[in-house]
mmCIF file as gemmi writes it, N, C-alpha and C atoms, coordinates in Angstrom:
data_model
loop_
_atom_site.group_PDB
_atom_site.id
_atom_site.type_symbol
_atom_site.label_atom_id
_atom_site.label_alt_id
_atom_site.label_comp_id
_atom_site.label_asym_id
_atom_site.label_entity_id
_atom_site.label_seq_id
_atom_site.pdbx_PDB_ins_code
_atom_site.Cartn_x
_atom_site.Cartn_y
_atom_site.Cartn_z
_atom_site.occupancy
_atom_site.B_iso_or_equiv
_atom_site.pdbx_formal_charge
_atom_site.auth_seq_id
_atom_site.auth_asym_id
_atom_site.pdbx_PDB_model_num
ATOM 1 N N . UNK Axp A 1 ? 0.882 -0.696 0.094 1 0 ? 1 A 1
ATOM 2 C CA . UNK Axp A 1 ? 0.101 0.092 -0.038 1 0 ? 1 A 1
ATOM 3 C C . UNK Axp A 1 ? 0.709 1.268 -0.038 1 0 ? 1 A 1
ATOM 4 N N . UNK Axp A 2 ? 0.418 2.149 -0.939 1 0 ? 2 A 1
ATOM 5 C CA . UNK Axp A 2 ? 1.297 3.544 -0.722 1 0 ? 2 A 1
ATOM 6 C C . UNK Axp A 2 ? 0.412 4.293 -0.315 1 0 ? 2 A 1
ATOM 7 N N . UNK Axp A 3 ? 1.457 4.833 0.756 1 0 ? 3 A 1
ATOM 8 C CA . UNK Axp A 3 ? 0.576 5.716 1.761 1 0 ? 3 A 1
ATOM 9 C C . UNK Axp A 3 ? 0.287 7.291 1.506 1 0 ? 3 A 1
ATOM 10 N N . UNK Axp A 4 ? 1.076 7.564 0.508 1 0 ? 4 A 1
ATOM 11 C CA . UNK Axp A 4 ? 1.274 9.114 0.073 1 0 ? 4 A 1
ATOM 12 C C . UNK Axp A 4 ? -0.617 8.809 -0.864 1 0 ? 4 A 1
ATOM 13 N N . UNK Axp A 5 ? -0.222 7.65 -1.673 1 0 ? 5 A 1
ATOM 14 C CA . UNK Axp A 5 ? -1.304 7.692 -2.476 1 0 ? 5 A 1
ATOM 15 C C . UNK Axp A 5 ? -3.085 7.567 -2.139 1 0 ? 5 A 1
ATOM 16 N N . UNK Axp A 6 ? -2.532 6.834 -0.88 1 0 ? 6 A 1
ATOM 17 C CA . UNK Axp A 6 ? -3.745 6.755 -0.205 1 0 ? 6 A 1
ATOM 18 C C . UNK Axp A 6 ? -3.935 7.902 0.467 1 0 ? 6 A 1
ATOM 19 N N . UNK Axp A 7 ? -3.304 8.962 1.552 1 0 ? 7 A 1
ATOM 20 C CA . UNK Axp A 7 ? -3.681 9.695 2.082 1 0 ? 7 A 1
ATOM 21 C C . UNK Axp A 7 ? -3.871 10.824 0.826 1 0 ? 7 A 1
ATOM 22 N N . UNK Axp A 8 ? -3.232 11.218 -0.438 1 0 ? 8 A 1
ATOM 23 C CA . UNK Axp A 8 ? -4.098 12.412 -1.373 1 0 ? 8 A 1
ATOM 24 C C . UNK Axp A 8 ? -5.641 11.843 -1.697 1 0 ? 8 A 1
ATOM 25 N N . UNK Axp A 9 ? -5.33 10.745 -1.991 1 0 ? 9 A 1
ATOM 26 C CA . UNK Axp A 9 ? -7.004 10.169 -2.426 1 0 ? 9 A 1
ATOM 27 C C . UNK Axp A 9 ? -8.168 10.334 -1.42 1 0 ? 9 A 1
ATOM 28 N N . UNK Axp A 10 ? -8.045 10.026 -0.461 1 0 ? 10 A 1
ATOM 29 C CA . UNK Axp A 10 ? -8.756 10.452 0.723 1 0 ? 10 A 1
ATOM 30 C C . UNK Axp A 10 ? -9.153 11.901 0.85 1 0 ? 10 A 1
ATOM 31 N N . UNK Axp A 11 ? -7.953 12.385 0.834 1 0 ? 11 A 1
ATOM 32 C CA . UNK Axp A 11 ? -8.049 14.266 0.866 1 0 ? 11 A 1
ATOM 33 C C . UNK Axp A 11 ? -9.292 14.529 -0.473 1 0 ? 11 A 1
ATOM 34 N N . UNK Axp A 12 ? -8.734 14.528 -1.483 1 0 ? 12 A 1
ATOM 35 C CA . UNK Axp A 12 ? -9.813 14.49 -2.627 1 0 ? 12 A 1
ATOM 36 C C . UNK Axp A 12 ? -10.97 13.927 -2.643 1 0 ? 12 A 1
ATOM 37 N N . UNK Axp A 13 ? -11.228 12.886 -2.835 1 0 ? 13 A 1
ATOM 38 C CA . UNK Axp A 13 ? -12.532 12.329 -1.784 1 0 ? 13 A 1
ATOM 39 C C . UNK Axp A 13 ? -13.21 13.174 -1.287 1 0 ? 13 A 1
ATOM 40 N N . UNK Axp A 14 ? -12.471 13.441 -0.152 1 0 ? 14 A 1
ATOM 41 C CA . UNK Axp A 14 ? -13.121 14.161 0.956 1 0 ? 14 A 1
ATOM 42 C C . UNK Axp A 14 ? -13.729 16.007 0.369 1 0 ? 14 A 1
ATOM 43 N N . UNK Axp A 15 ? -12.51 16.366 0.123 1 0 ? 15 A 1
ATOM 44 C CA . UNK Axp A 15 ? -12.794 17.531 -0.701 1 0 ? 15 A 1
ATOM 45 C C . UNK Axp A 15 ? -14.019 17.717 -1.721 1 0 ? 15 A 1
ATOM 46 N N . UNK Axp A 16 ? -14.26 16.912 -2.291 1 0 ? 16 A 1
ATOM 47 C CA . UNK Axp A 16 ? -14.936 16.798 -3.476 1 0 ? 16 A 1
ATOM 48 C C . UNK Axp A 16 ? -16.232 16.226 -2.784 1 0 ? 16 A 1
ATOM 49 N N . UNK Axp A 17 ? -16.483 15.615 -1.945 1 0 ? 17 A 1
ATOM 50 C CA . UNK Axp A 17 ? -17.682 15.684 -1.512 1 0 ? 17 A 1
ATOM 51 C C . UNK Axp A 17 ? -18.267 16.622 -0.279 1 0 ? 17 A 1
ATOM 52 N N . UNK Axp A 18 ? -17.295 17.43 -0.023 1 0 ? 18 A 1
ATOM 53 C CA . UNK Axp A 18 ? -17.54 18.634 0.649 1 0 ? 18 A 1
ATOM 54 C C . UNK Axp A 18 ? -17.631 19.654 0.064 1 0 ? 18 A 1
ATOM 55 N N . UNK Axp A 19 ? -17.624 20.089 -1.076 1 0 ? 19 A 1
ATOM 56 C CA . UNK Axp A 19 ? -17.717 20.504 -1.981 1 0 ? 19 A 1
ATOM 57 C C . UNK Axp A 19 ? -19.176 20.695 -2.472 1 0 ? 19 A 1
ATOM 58 N N . UNK Axp A 20 ? -19.236 19.229 -2.979 1 0 ? 20 A 1
ATOM 59 C CA . UNK Axp A 20 ? -20.906 18.908 -2.964 1 0 ? 20 A 1
ATOM 60 C C . UNK Axp A 20 ? -21.99 19.03 -2.419 1 0 ? 20 A 1
ATOM 61 N N . UNK Axp A 21 ? -21.638 19.024 -0.948 1 0 ? 21 A 1
ATOM 62 C CA . UNK Axp A 21 ? -22.119 19.271 -0.017 1 0 ? 21 A 1
ATOM 63 C C . UNK Axp A 21 ? -22.456 20.646 -0.121 1 0 ? 21 A 1
ATOM 64 N N . UNK Axp A 22 ? -21.63 21.917 -0.222 1 0 ? 22 A 1
ATOM 65 C CA . UNK Axp A 22 ? -21.849 22.949 -0.012 1 0 ? 22 A 1
ATOM 66 C C . UNK Axp A 22 ? -22.655 23.54 -1.233 1 0 ? 22 A 1
ATOM 67 N N . UNK Axp A 23 ? -22.518 22.914 -2.474 1 0 ? 23 A 1
ATOM 68 C CA . UNK Axp A 23 ? -23.161 23.416 -3.794 1 0 ? 23 A 1
ATOM 69 C C . UNK Axp A 23 ? -24.732 23.006 -3.425 1 0 ? 23 A 1
ATOM 70 N N . UNK Axp A 24 ? -25.24 21.931 -2.649 1 0 ? 24 A 1
ATOM 71 C CA . UNK Axp A 24 ? -26.365 21.734 -2.738 1 0 ? 24 A 1
ATOM 72 C C . UNK Axp A 24 ? -27.716 22.19 -1.971 1 0 ? 24 A 1
ATOM 73 N N . UNK Axp A 25 ? -28.759 22.444 -2.136 1 0 ? 25 A 1
ATOM 74 C CA . UNK Axp A 25 ? -29.142 23.009 -1.683 1 0 ? 25 A 1
ATOM 75 C C . UNK Axp A 25 ? -29.94 22.125 0.001 1 0 ? 25 A 1
ATOM 76 N N . UNK Axp A 26 ? -30.32 23.179 0.539 1 0 ? 26 A 1
ATOM 77 C CA . UNK Axp A 26 ? -30.71 22.046 1.838 1 0 ? 26 A 1
ATOM 78 C C . UNK Axp A 26 ? -29.63 21.479 3.02 1 0 ? 26 A 1
ATOM 79 N N . UNK Axp A 27 ? -28.231 21.577 2.389 1 0 ? 27 A 1
ATOM 80 C CA . UNK Axp A 27 ? -26.928 21.217 3.18 1 0 ? 27 A 1
ATOM 81 C C . UNK Axp A 27 ? -26.351 22.444 3.48 1 0 ? 27 A 1
ATOM 82 N N . UNK Axp A 28 ? -26.184 22.795 4.659 1 0 ? 28 A 1
ATOM 83 C CA . UNK Axp A 28 ? -25.052 23.955 4.984 1 0 ? 28 A 1
ATOM 84 C C . UNK Axp A 28 ? -23.683 23.608 5.378 1 0 ? 28 A 1
ATOM 85 N N . UNK Axp A 29 ? -22.725 23.894 4.666 1 0 ? 29 A 1
ATOM 86 C CA . UNK Axp A 29 ? -21.365 23.406 5.423 1 0 ? 29 A 1
ATOM 87 C C . UNK Axp A 29 ? -20.735 24.258 6.222 1 0 ? 29 A 1
ATOM 88 N N . UNK Axp A 30 ? -20.557 24.081 6.959 1 0 ? 30 A 1
ATOM 89 C CA . UNK Axp A 30 ? -19.828 25.567 8.153 1 0 ? 30 A 1
ATOM 90 C C . UNK Axp A 30 ? -18.547 25.167 7.736 1 0 ? 30 A 1
ATOM 91 N N . UNK Axp A 31 ? -17.776 26.234 8.492 1 0 ? 31 A 1
ATOM 92 C CA . UNK Axp A 31 ? -16.307 26.212 8.66 1 0 ? 31 A 1
ATOM 93 C C . UNK Axp A 31 ? -15.106 25.077 9.147 1 0 ? 31 A 1
ATOM 94 N N . UNK Axp A 32 ? -16.019 24.278 9.734 1 0 ? 32 A 1
ATOM 95 C CA . UNK Axp A 32 ? -15.25 22.652 10.306 1 0 ? 32 A 1
ATOM 96 C C . UNK Axp A 32 ? -15.251 21.732 9.453 1 0 ? 32 A 1
ATOM 97 N N . UNK Axp A 33 ? -15.458 21.731 8.527 1 0 ? 33 A 1
ATOM 98 C CA . UNK Axp A 33 ? -15.415 20.447 7.566 1 0 ? 33 A 1
ATOM 99 C C . UNK Axp A 33 ? -14.408 20.477 7.143 1 0 ? 33 A 1
ATOM 100 N N . UNK Axp A 34 ? -13.644 21.627 6.567 1 0 ? 34 A 1
ATOM 101 C CA . UNK Axp A 34 ? -12.077 21.112 5.781 1 0 ? 34 A 1
ATOM 102 C C . UNK Axp A 34 ? -11.411 20.81 6.881 1 0 ? 34 A 1
ATOM 103 N N . UNK Axp A 35 ? -11.127 21.882 8.087 1 0 ? 35 A 1
ATOM 104 C CA . UNK Axp A 35 ? -10.313 21.051 8.974 1 0 ? 35 A 1
ATOM 105 C C . UNK Axp A 35 ? -10.453 19.858 9.408 1 0 ? 35 A 1
ATOM 106 N N . UNK Axp A 36 ? -11.987 19.366 9.893 1 0 ? 36 A 1
ATOM 107 C CA . UNK Axp A 36 ? -11.977 17.749 10.324 1 0 ? 36 A 1
ATOM 108 C C . UNK Axp A 36 ? -11.347 17.088 9.112 1 0 ? 36 A 1
ATOM 109 N N . UNK Axp A 37 ? -11.821 17.345 8.031 1 0 ? 37 A 1
ATOM 110 C CA . UNK Axp A 37 ? -11.51 16.517 6.905 1 0 ? 37 A 1
ATOM 111 C C . UNK Axp A 37 ? -9.902 16.302 6.781 1 0 ? 37 A 1
ATOM 112 N N . UNK Axp A 38 ? -8.735 17.429 7.166 1 0 ? 38 A 1
ATOM 113 C CA . UNK Axp A 38 ? -7.506 17.084 7.082 1 0 ? 38 A 1
ATOM 114 C C . UNK Axp A 38 ? -7.072 16.635 8.127 1 0 ? 38 A 1
ATOM 115 N N . UNK Axp A 39 ? -7.582 16.707 9.206 1 0 ? 39 A 1
ATOM 116 C CA . UNK Axp A 39 ? -7.196 15.926 10.568 1 0 ? 39 A 1
ATOM 117 C C . UNK Axp A 39 ? -7.269 14.574 10.369 1 0 ? 39 A 1
ATOM 118 N N . UNK Axp A 40 ? -8.92 14.261 9.505 1 0 ? 40 A 1
ATOM 119 C CA . UNK Axp A 40 ? -9.413 12.96 9.72 1 0 ? 40 A 1
ATOM 120 C C . UNK Axp A 40 ? -8.183 12.327 8.888 1 0 ? 40 A 1
ATOM 121 N N . UNK Axp A 41 ? -7.388 12.801 7.474 1 0 ? 41 A 1
ATOM 122 C CA . UNK Axp A 41 ? -6.843 12.332 6.406 1 0 ? 41 A 1
ATOM 123 C C . UNK Axp A 41 ? -5.297 12.147 7.179 1 0 ? 41 A 1
ATOM 124 N N . UNK Axp A 42 ? -4.85 13.39 7.977 1 0 ? 42 A 1
ATOM 125 C CA . UNK Axp A 42 ? -3.516 13.068 8.497 1 0 ? 42 A 1
ATOM 126 C C . UNK Axp A 42 ? -3.828 12.19 9.816 1 0 ? 42 A 1
ATOM 127 N N . UNK Axp A 43 ? -4.55 11.599 10.441 1 0 ? 43 A 1
ATOM 128 C CA . UNK Axp A 43 ? -4.377 10.605 11.347 1 0 ? 43 A 1
ATOM 129 C C . UNK Axp A 43 ? -4.203 9.086 10.437 1 0 ? 43 A 1
ATOM 130 N N . UNK Axp A 44 ? -5.13 9.016 9.139 1 0 ? 44 A 1
ATOM 131 C CA . UNK Axp A 44 ? -5.042 7.793 8.622 1 0 ? 44 A 1
ATOM 132 C C . UNK Axp A 44 ? -3.311 7.963 8.417 1 0 ? 44 A 1
ATOM 133 N N . UNK Axp A 45 ? -2.956 8.843 7.842 1 0 ? 45 A 1
ATOM 134 C CA . UNK Axp A 45 ? -1.855 8.379 6.67 1 0 ? 45 A 1
ATOM 135 C C . UNK Axp A 45 ? -1.037 8.138 8.229 1 0 ? 45 A 1
ATOM 136 N N . UNK Axp A 46 ? -0.708 8.843 9.168 1 0 ? 46 A 1
ATOM 137 C CA . UNK Axp A 46 ? 0.422 8.886 10.159 1 0 ? 46 A 1
ATOM 138 C C . UNK Axp A 46 ? -0.046 7.396 10.708 1 0 ? 46 A 1
ATOM 139 N N . UNK Axp A 47 ? -1.584 6.434 10.904 1 0 ? 47 A 1
ATOM 140 C CA . UNK Axp A 47 ? -1.637 5.216 11.259 1 0 ? 47 A 1
ATOM 141 C C . UNK Axp A 47 ? -1.127 4.412 10.495 1 0 ? 47 A 1
ATOM 142 N N . UNK Axp A 48 ? -1.367 4.585 8.78 1 0 ? 48 A 1
ATOM 143 C CA . UNK Axp A 48 ? -0.795 3.605 7.81 1 0 ? 48 A 1
ATOM 144 C C . UNK Axp A 48 ? 0.823 3.835 8.048 1 0 ? 48 A 1
ATOM 145 N N . UNK Axp A 49 ? 1.135 4.842 8.242 1 0 ? 49 A 1
ATOM 146 C CA . UNK Axp A 49 ? 3.005 4.592 8.333 1 0 ? 49 A 1
ATOM 147 C C . UNK Axp A 49 ? 3.441 4.132 9.622 1 0 ? 49 A 1
ATOM 148 N N . UNK Axp A 50 ? 2.598 3.77 10.731 1 0 ? 50 A 1
ATOM 149 C CA . UNK Axp A 50 ? 3.058 3.648 11.979 1 0 ? 50 A 1
ATOM 150 C C . UNK Axp A 50 ? 3.012 2.054 11.835 1 0 ? 50 A 1
ATOM 151 N N . UNK Axp A 51 ? 2.326 1.206 11.12 1 0 ? 51 A 1
ATOM 152 C CA . UNK Axp A 51 ? 1.949 -0.003 11.133 1 0 ? 51 A 1
ATOM 153 C C . UNK Axp A 51 ? 2.897 -0.723 11.004 1 0 ? 51 A 1
ATOM 154 N N . UNK Axp A 52 ? 3.689 -0.58 9.461 1 0 ? 52 A 1
ATOM 155 C CA . UNK Axp A 52 ? 4.822 -0.546 9.184 1 0 ? 52 A 1
ATOM 156 C C . UNK Axp A 52 ? 4.904 -2.044 8.159 1 0 ? 52 A 1
ATOM 157 N N . UNK Axp A 53 ? 3.817 -1.809 7.623 1 0 ? 53 A 1
ATOM 158 C CA . UNK Axp A 53 ? 3.444 -2.97 6.534 1 0 ? 53 A 1
ATOM 159 C C . UNK Axp A 53 ? 3.79 -2.613 5.409 1 0 ? 53 A 1
ATOM 160 N N . UNK Axp A 54 ? 4.973 -2.819 4.447 1 0 ? 54 A 1
ATOM 161 C CA . UNK Axp A 54 ? 5.281 -2.511 3.47 1 0 ? 54 A 1
ATOM 162 C C . UNK Axp A 54 ? 6.578 -3.355 2.918 1 0 ? 54 A 1
ATOM 163 N N . UNK Axp A 55 ? 6.759 -3.453 1.816 1 0 ? 55 A 1
ATOM 164 C CA . UNK Axp A 55 ? 8.229 -4.372 1.596 1 0 ? 55 A 1
ATOM 165 C C . UNK Axp A 55 ? 9.043 -3.646 2.052 1 0 ? 55 A 1
ATOM 166 N N . UNK Axp A 56 ? 9.443 -2.088 2.164 1 0 ? 56 A 1
ATOM 167 C CA . UNK Axp A 56 ? 10.644 -1.442 2.691 1 0 ? 56 A 1
ATOM 168 C C . UNK Axp A 56 ? 11.017 -2.039 4.104 1 0 ? 56 A 1
ATOM 169 N N . UNK Axp A 57 ? 10.269 -2.798 4.936 1 0 ? 57 A 1
ATOM 170 C CA . UNK Axp A 57 ? 10.344 -3.365 6.359 1 0 ? 57 A 1
ATOM 171 C C . UNK Axp A 57 ? 10.691 -4.293 6.201 1 0 ? 57 A 1
ATOM 172 N N . UNK Axp A 58 ? 10.856 -5.42 5.077 1 0 ? 58 A 1
ATOM 173 C CA . UNK Axp A 58 ? 10.909 -6.852 5.206 1 0 ? 58 A 1
ATOM 174 C C . UNK Axp A 58 ? 12.532 -6.703 5.557 1 0 ? 58 A 1
ATOM 175 N N . UNK Axp A 59 ? 12.755 -8.201 5.871 1 0 ? 59 A 1
ATOM 176 C CA . UNK Axp A 59 ? 13.9 -8.813 6.485 1 0 ? 59 A 1
ATOM 177 C C . UNK Axp A 59 ? 14.517 -9.387 5.106 1 0 ? 59 A 1
ATOM 178 N N . UNK Axp A 60 ? 15.949 -8.818 4.917 1 0 ? 60 A 1
ATOM 179 C CA . UNK Axp A 60 ? 16.606 -9.811 3.73 1 0 ? 60 A 1
ATOM 180 C C . UNK Axp A 60 ? 16.601 -11.051 3.803 1 0 ? 60 A 1
ATOM 181 N N . UNK Axp A 61 ? 16.432 -12.021 2.883 1 0 ? 61 A 1
ATOM 182 C CA . UNK Axp A 61 ? 16.4 -13.254 2.847 1 0 ? 61 A 1
ATOM 183 C C . UNK Axp A 61 ? 18.03 -13.827 2.721 1 0 ? 61 A 1
ATOM 184 N N . UNK Axp A 62 ? 18.106 -14.802 4.012 1 0 ? 62 A 1
ATOM 185 C CA . UNK Axp A 62 ? 19.543 -15.187 4.01 1 0 ? 62 A 1
ATOM 186 C C . UNK Axp A 62 ? 20.175 -16.065 3.273 1 0 ? 62 A 1
ATOM 187 N N . UNK Axp A 63 ? 21.4 -15.493 3.261 1 0 ? 63 A 1
ATOM 188 C CA . UNK Axp A 63 ? 22.073 -16.302 2.254 1 0 ? 63 A 1
ATOM 189 C C . UNK Axp A 63 ? 22.704 -17.399 2.088 1 0 ? 63 A 1
ATOM 190 N N . UNK Axp A 64 ? 22.757 -18.353 1.213 1 0 ? 64 A 1
ATOM 191 C CA . UNK Axp A 64 ? 22.766 -19.89 2.306 1 0 ? 64 A 1
ATOM 192 C C . UNK Axp A 64 ? 24.591 -20.332 1.526 1 0 ? 64 A 1
ATOM 193 N N . UNK Axp A 65 ? 26.007 -20.202 1.861 1 0 ? 65 A 1
ATOM 194 C CA . UNK Axp A 65 ? 27.265 -20.561 1.899 1 0 ? 65 A 1
ATOM 195 C C . UNK Axp A 65 ? 27.622 -21.931 0.785 1 0 ? 65 A 1
ATOM 196 N N . UNK Axp A 66 ? 28.261 -21.665 -0.157 1 0 ? 66 A 1
ATOM 197 C CA . UNK Axp A 66 ? 28.232 -23.111 -0.836 1 0 ? 66 A 1
ATOM 198 C C . UNK Axp A 66 ? 28.896 -23.86 0.604 1 0 ? 66 A 1
ATOM 199 N N . UNK Axp A 67 ? 29.075 -25.4 0.61 1 0 ? 67 A 1
ATOM 200 C CA . UNK Axp A 67 ? 29.512 -26.35 1.639 1 0 ? 67 A 1
ATOM 201 C C . UNK Axp A 67 ? 31.071 -26.471 1.034 1 0 ? 67 A 1
ATOM 202 N N . UNK Axp A 68 ? 32.125 -26.284 2.019 1 0 ? 68 A 1
ATOM 203 C CA . UNK Axp A 68 ? 33.06 -26.528 1.641 1 0 ? 68 A 1
ATOM 204 C C . UNK Axp A 68 ? 33.409 -28.281 0.878 1 0 ? 68 A 1
ATOM 205 N N . UNK Axp A 69 ? 34.277 -28.266 0.081 1 0 ? 69 A 1
ATOM 206 C CA . UNK Axp A 69 ? 34.869 -29.518 -0.736 1 0 ? 69 A 1
ATOM 207 C C . UNK Axp A 69 ? 35.55 -30.469 0.349 1 0 ? 69 A 1
ATOM 208 N N . UNK Axp A 70 ? 35.804 -31.318 0.835 1 0 ? 70 A 1
ATOM 209 C CA . UNK Axp A 70 ? 36.04 -31.98 1.616 1 0 ? 70 A 1
ATOM 210 C C . UNK Axp A 70 ? 37.067 -32.977 0.806 1 0 ? 70 A 1
């Protein structure tokens, strides 16, 4: 999982939802929606980076040495 792509994807989806709600009649979007979105996306990015799941954190495979000829 690419954390940067996940965080930016969540941000853009959330921003589109907020923009869509602000443009529709009957929904009032106050000034707290965007800061809440940024905090939530930041927390998701922080949590995914702390879990340590990814190919960069795998231990390298042990290299077997050939047996000496006797």
